[in-house]
C-alpha positions in Angstrom: -9.5 -10.4 -16.6 -7.9 -13.0 -14.3 -4.7 -12.2 -12.5 -1.9 -14.6 -11.8 -1.8 -13.5 -8.2 1.0 -15.9 -7.1 3.7 -14.5 -9.1 3.4 -11.4 -6.9 4.0 -13.4 -3.7 6.8 -15.3 -2.0 4.9 -18.6 -1.6 7.5 -19.9 0.8 6.4 -17.1 3.2 2.8 -18.1 3.2 0.4 -18.6 4.9 0.4 -15.1 6.5 0.3 -14.5 10.2 -2.6 -12.0 10.2 -5.5 -12.9 12.5 -8.7 -14.5 11.1 -10.9 -11.8 9.9 -8.3 -9.1 9.6 -8.7 -6.9 6.5 -5.1 -6.5 5.7 -4.9 -9.4 3.4 -7.7 -7.7 1.5 -5.9 -4.5 1.2 -2.6 -6.3 0.2 -4.6 -8.1 -2.5 -6.0 -4.8 -3.8 -2.5 -3.4 -4.0 -1.2 -6.4 -6.0 -4.2 -6.2 -8.4 -3.6 -2.5 -8.8 0.1 -3.2 -9.6 -0.9 -5.8 -12.1 -3.4 -3.4 -13.7 -0.9 -0.6 -14.1 1.6 -3.1 -15.4 4.5 -2.2 -13.2 7.7 -4.1 -13.7 8.5 -6.2 -10.7 12.1 -5.7 -11.0 11.7 -2.0 -11.0 9.2 -1.8 -8.2 10.2 -1.5 -4.5 7.8 -1.8 -1.6 8.7 -0.5 1.8 7.2 -0.9 5.2 7.8 0.0 8.8 6.7 -1.9 11.8 3.2 -3.2 12.6 0.7 -5.6 11.3 0.4 -3.8 7.9 4.1 -3.8 7.5 4.2 -7.6 7.5 2.9 -7.3 3.9 6.4 -6.6 2.5 7.6 -10.0 3.6 4.9 -11.8 1.4 5.3 -9.7 -1.6 7.6 -10.8 -4.5 9.4 -7.5 -5.1 12.4 -5.8 -3.9 11.2 -5.0 -0.5 12.4 -3.3 2.7 11.0 -3.9 6.2 12.4 -1.0 8.0 12.3 0.5 11.5 9.2 1.9 13.1 7.8 5.0 11.6 10.7 5.4 9.1 9.3 3.7 6.1 8.7 7.0 4.2 12.2 8.2 5.1 13.8 5.0 3.6 11.5 5.2 0.6 12.5 8.8 0.0 16.2 7.8 -0.1 15.4 5.1 -2.6 13.5 7.4 -4.9 16.2 10.0 -4.7 18.9 7.5 -5.5 17.0 6.1 -8.4 14.0 8.1 -9.6 13.2 5.6 -12.3 12.0 3.1 -9.7 8.4 2.7 -8.7 8.4 3.2 -5.0 5.3 2.1 -2.8 5.1 2.5 0.9 2.8 0.2 3.1 2.2 1.6 6.6 -0.3 1.6 9.4 -2.1 4.2 11.5 0.5 3.9 14.2 3.5 3.6 12.2 2.5 6.3 9.6 0.6 8.7 11.7 2.3 8.7 15.2 6.0 7.9 15.2 6.1 8.4 11.5 3.8 11.3 11.3 6.5 13.9 10.7 8.0 11.8 7.8 4.5 11.7 6.3 3.8 15.5 6.4 7.2 16.4 4.9 6.9 13.8 2.1 3.6 15.4 1.4 5.2 18.9 1.4 7.9 17.9 -1.0 5.6 16.2 -3.4 8.1 13.3 -3.9 6.8 10.5 -6.2 5.9 7.9 -3.7 2.6 6.0 -3.3 1.7 5.5 0.4 -1.0 3.2 1.5 -2.1 3.4 5.0 -3.8 0.3 6.5 -6.0 2.1 9.0 -7.4 -0.4 11.6 -7.8 2.3 14.4 -5.3 0.7 16.6 -1.9 -0.7 17.4 -2.7 -4.2 16.4 0.6 -6.1 16.6 1.8 -4.6 19.8 -1.1 -5.5 22.0 -3.8 -2.9 21.2 -2.7 0.6 22.2 -4.7 3.4 20.8 -3.4 5.4 17.7 -3.7 8.8 16.5 -6.7 7.4 14.4 -8.5 5.6 17.2 -11.8 7.4 17.5 -12.8 9.3 20.7 -14.5 7.0 23.2 -13.1 3.8 21.8 -11.2 1.4 24.0 -7.6 0.1 23.8 -5.1 -1.4 26.2 -3.8 2.1 26.8 -7.4 3.6 27.0 -9.4 1.0 29.0 -12.1 3.6 29.8 -12.2 5.1 26.4 -9.8 7.2 24.3 -10.0 11.0 25.0 -7.6 12.1 22.3 -9.3 13.6 19.2 -8.4 11.4 16.2 -6.8 12.9 13.1 -8.7 13.0 9.8 -5.4 11.7 8.1 -6.6 12.6 4.7 -7.1 16.2 5.4 -3.8 16.2 7.2 -2.1 14.9 4.0 -4.0 17.4 1.8 -3.0 20.2 4.3 0.6 19.1 4.2 0.8 19.4 0.4 0.0 15.9 -1.0 -1.1 16.2 -4.6 -3.3 12.9 -4.6 -5.3 11.8 -1.6 -8.0 9.2 -1.5 -9.9 6.9 1.0 -11.2 3.4 0.5 -12.0 0.4 2.7 -11.4 -3.4 2.8 -15.2 -3.6 2.0 -15.1 -1.5 -1.1 -12.4 -3.6 -2.8 -13.1 -2.6 -6.5 -13.0 1.1 -5.5 -9.8 0.6 -3.5 -8.0 -1.1 -6.5 -9.1 1.9 -8.6 -7.9 4.4 -6.0 -4.4 2.7 -5.8 -4.2 2.5 -9.6 -4.8 6.2 -9.8 -2.2 6.8 -7.0 0.5 4.8 -8.8 -0.2 6.6 -12.1 0.0 10.0 -10.4 3.3 11.9 -10.7 3.9 13.1 -7.3 3.1 12.2 -3.7 0.0 9.8 -3.4 -1.6 9.0 -0.2 -4.5 6.4 0.0 -6.1 5.7 3.4 -7.7 2.2 3.6 -9.9 1.5 6.5 -9.4 -2.2 7.5 -11.0 -4.2 10.2 -9.2 -5.5 13.3 -11.4 -7.9 15.1 -8.9 -9.1 17.5 -7.5 -6.0 19.3 -9.9 -3.2 18.2 -13.1 -5.3 17.7 -13.1 -7.3 20.9 -12.5 -4.3 23.1 -15.2 -2.3 21.4 -17.9 -5.1 21.3 -17.7 -5.5 17.5 -15.5 -8.6 17.2 -17.4 -10.1 14.3 -15.3 -9.1 11.1 -18.5 -9.3 9.0 -20.2 -6.7 11.2 -17.0 -4.5 11.1 -17.1 -4.6 7.3 -20.7 -3.6 7.4 -19.7 -0.6 9.5 -17.1 0.3 6.6 -19.9 0.0 4.1 -22.2 2.3 6.1 -19.7 4.9 7.4 -17.7 5.5 4.2 -19.9 7.2 1.6 -19.3 9.1 -1.6 -19.1 12.9 -1.7 -22.6 13.4 -3.2 -24.3 11.4 -0.5 -22.2 13.1 2.3 -23.1 16.6 1.0 -26.8 15.7 1.2 -26.6 14.5 4.9 -27.4 16.7 7.9 -24.8 17.7 10.3 -26.0 15.2 12.7 -26.2 12.5 10.2 -22.5 13.2 9.1 -21.2 12.3 12.6 -18.9 9.3 12.3 -19.1 9.2 8.5 -16.2 9.7 6.1 -16.1 10.6 2.4 -14.6 7.9 0.2 -13.0 8.0 -3.2 -10.6 10.6 -4.6 -10.5 13.6 -2.2 -7.9 15.6 -3.9 -5.8 15.6 -7.1 -3.5 18.3 -8.4 -1.3 17.6 -11.4 0.4 21.1 -11.8 3.0 20.9 -9.0 6.5 19.8 -9.9 7.6 16.5 -8.5 10.5 16.5 -6.1 13.1 14.4 -8.0 12.4 16.5 -11.1 13.1 19.7 -9.1 16.2 18.2 -7.8 17.4 17.2 -11.3 17.2 21.0 -12.1 19.4 21.7 -9.1 21.9 19.2 -10.3 21.8 20.7 -13.8 22.3 24.2 -12.5 25.1 23.0 -10.1 26.9 21.3 -13.1 26.6 24.5 -15.1 28.4 26.4 -12.3 25.3 27.7 -10.7 22.8 30.4 -11.6 23.5 33.9 -10.5 
């Protein structure tokens, strides 16, 4: 089924400013297609971002949007959802914005199980601010702040989200577009905190420094390194090095969503409290 994509974009803000070969446009396109597939009302959907390359997406998308301060997208989104639980609230963030300065907001939103859909555009680096390493930059890879190779172990951000209490966690890539759309659809449909990591290529700041500046080669790496759970389980420990499981990694439907729990508090308070 064809999608009238342009109704979801602010045409006067295009063309975008992402570098040639960047995967962020692909991920943004997957998000828009997922929104269309679910049938969300544009007037009842809010998209929130922080600071970084990924966070530019809110400026291009024809919804009520907030482009907020660095690392605080989930905090702003939480306020929106608490003020009006009927809204569909989606967060667009990056690996620096969401896992570093915004990491504390991420883990507590997971813990609360508030009904937000968070999509992390993971390009393994701070792209917009000159290429510093992020909490998701692999060990040994170079950045402006790690010219001889990063020595900090990287997070498995999906395991972190699961451990913090997120009730829907998935991983896709800019290469596996159809899968990514499906993962976002399921995240939007899920009643509770949804986290979708999308690996996306940065040929300019990550690729050039790590001798993989060709975006096609970077996408081939996504194809090879992200495998389904069945394939991963059949690999030896040595073969698993550097590989990630893609698809739905975690899904719980029996935890109460946070705004629903808060409604109960309001109800009890209006009755005079429960002794």
